[in-house]
Steps between C-alpha positions, in 0.01 A plus 500: 500500500201329331531434128263640242255242365679484163834435672385189689672184378468135599806532721377816673499450875163562663629693800822663387416582136123536491445620856232252600480476880348217705148641459554529124621141489189388687277692257687348204443151640131562571452633147676197347286263708181676390593533134637150449305296757815379676606482864832638616621416850686769693804272532524474122549876473839489670666392173317753283746785455479597130238544230634176346434319830141624495445391138656158559306443821163595348576292188583196713183543705289531184659187354407313818141624474475405131654156561266435792195601299612289203547202727155547652336539159677189374390304804139621462498401131639158590231451766225594252629247248480208744 
């Protein structure tokens, strides 16, 4: 039985506790990609089973984006200073 919104915890399971089916998972992924400007491959979803998994995955992807942008900005600043 799906949990009420206030009952959802980091360790809540997407399918068993929250009641998200495969279509719901797909919609969740599409929303995360749009909101955060990240790309999530279908294969990567196999390990996403809990709310904590979702948070950790999105956080990791955002850190990669930030690090990549920082590296590019640093490189561009270096090139301008030459």
